[in-house]
N, C-alpha and C positions, 0 to 999 in steps of 0.2 A: 239560388243554392251556390252559384257559383262564387257570387259576390262575400256569401258567409263564409265559404271554405278559404277563399284570399284573405278575409278578414282574420279569421282564424290562424291561419298561418302566419300572418303578420304578428299576431299577438304572442304566439309560441316562439318566433325570432325574437321579439323583444325581451320575452321573458328569460331566453337563455342568453341573450346578450347581458341583462342585468345582473343574472346569477353569475356571469362570467366575470363582471367587473366587480362584484362583490367578492368572489373567490380572490380575485388579484388584490383587492383591498386587505382582506385578511392575511394572505401569505405576506404582501408587503409589511403589513403591523407584526407578523411572528419575526420577520427577519430584525425589523427595526428594534423591536421591543428591548432585547440585551445591549443596542446599540445606542441607546435613547440619550445617556450620559455624555455622547461625544457629540450630540447636536446634530447628525446626520445619519442617513440610512445607509450605512458601509462596513462591509467587512473590514477595511484598511486599518482602522486602528489595532485591532485585534491581531491580524496578521502581520503588523510590522513587529508586534512582539516576539512572535514564534517562529515566524518563517526563517530566521539565521538559526535556528536548532535542526532544520530539515536539511541534508546534506544529499550530495550526489555521491555515489559510490562506483569506481570503476575496478575491474577484476582482471587480472591477466593470469591463465592458468592452462591446464591440460584437458582436453577432452578426450575421453577414452574413444577409440575406433570400435564398433561394433565387429565383433569377431564372426567370421566366415567358417563353416567347416572345412571349405575347401583349401584354406589357407593352412590347415594343419596336414594336407596330403601333399608330400614330398613332391611326387611326380608334377602335381599341378603348380608348384612353386618354381621346381626348375623350367616347365614349359612356358611360365610366364614372367621368367627370370626375375622372383620375388626372392631378395635377400632374406637369410635366415633371421638376420637382427633387424628387420623392418620395423619400425615404429608402430606403436599399438595406440599411440595418441596423437593428437594433432594442437597447436597451440590455439587457444581460445580465448577472445575478449567479451566482456559484457560491462553491462552499465545497470544500476540502480539506484535505489535511495536509502536513506536511513535517519534515524531520528536521534538527536544527543537527549539522553535522559537523566544524566549525571556531569554537568560541567566542569566539576573540581577534579572527578577522577577520569574525565574523557570518555565516560561509556557513550558507545553508539548502539543502538539496537535497529537490527535489520531481519530480513528474511535469510533462512539458511539457504535457501536455492539462488540467494543471489552472489554469495561467495562459495559456494559449493566447487571444490576443487580448484579453490585459489592459489597461486603461487605467489600474488602480489596483490593488495588492497590500498587503492587509494581513495580517500575521503576528501571531497573539495566542497569547502565552506561557502556561502554567498558572497563572501568578500573575496573570493578566488585562492584563497590560501588552500594548497595542498599539502595534505597530511597522511603519512603512511601509518595505516591501522595494522594492529594485530589482533589475530582472533583469540579471545580469551575463552569462548565456549559456546556451543552451538546444540540444538536439539532438532534433529530431522522431523520426528514425529509432530511436532508442532511448529515447524517450520520458522525457529526462532534463532537468532545468533548474536551474540554480545561482542562487539568490537571495542578495541581502546586506542585513541588518539592522543597526544601529545600537543598542546597549544593553548594559548593564552586567550583570555577574554572569549570563552564559549559561550554560548546560549544554551539552555535546556528548556524543555518542555515538562511542564506539570502534569503526570500521570493522573488521569480521571478514573471514574469509576462504570465500567461499561454495563454494569448489572443493575444502572438506574435509567439506560436507554429505554425508549419505547418507540414501537415504528410510527414513524410520522416526525420524528425529531430531525430538525436541521444539522446536517453535518459538512465538513469541507474536508476536501483531500488534497494533500499538497505532496509533490513528487517530481520525478525527472523523465517525464513520459518521452519515449524515443530520443534520449539524449538531447532533448530540445535544450534544456535548463530548466530552475524550478518554475512549476506550473501550479496554478491553485485552480480549483473546480469546487464547486458545491451542489447538493443535493439533498435527500433526506434518507432516513433509514428505511429501506423497502421491508427488512423482514429480521427476524432475530434466530439465533439457534440453527443456521441451516446447516445441515450434515448430509452425510452419504453422496458427498459429490466426488470422492475419488481422489482428491487432493493431496490430503495428509493423512497421517496415521490417526491425530486426533482432529475432530471437526466440530465446531461450535461456532460457525462465522457469522459476522454483522453482513448482511446484505445492502448494498447502498446503489443509487443510481447516479451519485456522482460520478463524473467521469474519471475510470481509472483505465491506462493504458500501459502495454509493455513499457517499463523503465520506472514505472510508479511502485513496482515491490519494494517492500522495505519502508516506504513512506508514510507519513502520518495522516492518521484520520482522525479531526478533532471536532469537538462539538463548538458552539458558539460562544463559550466563554475561554475557546484556546486551548482545552485541557486535552490532551491525548488520550483516547477511547478505543483505538485500533490500528493494527499496522496493515497496509493495504498490501494484499497477498497475490489475488488471483481475478480473473475475469472470464466470463462466458463469451466467445465467440464463436457463433455458429459458422459452419461452412469454410473453417480454416480462415477466416478473415483475424487480422490483428488488431482492429480497431475495437473501440469500445461500443457496445449496443445498450447500455445502462443497467448492466448487471454486473458487479463488482464485489468482491467478498474482502472482508478484513479480520484479522486475527483480534479477537477481544482483549481488553486489559485484563479482564477477568473470567474465567471459563468455570462458570457455576458447576456446570452438568459434569464437567469432566475433571478439572483440577480442584483441590480443595482452596487454592491460593492461586494469585497471580501468576501466571506462566512467565511474565515478564520479572517480576520480583524473585523468582526461582531461579531465572537466567540469572539475573545480578546476583544472586548470592552464590551462584556457580562459578560466575566470572570473578569475583572476588575471592574466592578459595583458589580458584585456578593461578590467580596473579599472586598471593600469597607463597 
């Protein structure tokens, strides 16, 4: 009986190992299929074409100080020697990411929360050029903002159709996590149509396990063809942690259940009208 049990366990372990190897081969083949023309299993050829279109965004602005009712009490202000004209905001610096979607016009797409309350917006390209950006338009409800920069030899990303995505599709996230500089991570589409998160007014997110961290906001989520199918927006961080736990969300290129057309194209039209 003991020998039979041991043999059974060995067989089970062998079967599990075989399944693991098979799964690894299947995944490797899935990654390799769209890259076969390059003669190697790598995302590098695709990334070399599109990463110059993903930029770092640094913002200088003012963050409003939360009002305390006691500050409105004259006695309290005199007792603690708080001047009447005390500042109600403090200087704030933040960083995020953006994506060039029209090189000729210098249109850069990012999240609204990246540039909120910005007095100055600086876009840094992968070749270390620093360009001052102006805000053409924004939409807080969809967390989308359109910037414009002036520069030569800009690279743009082709906008894809997020409506064709399926759970399990491979995706790549590109951004500037923690201000480290451009970083690429990969994963799959974990879920589609995520709502009820309380992050934005309109919610129909792409969920992915590609690593997204603070600073990735406004960066690109692309498919294996290098087409832009999402703008990285938020992560779930239980317990107040700041790191990735494999649950990230991106604004899709098309919002089929909320907006009749792509929110990005609507933002682009609004930006063009604003600039004219």
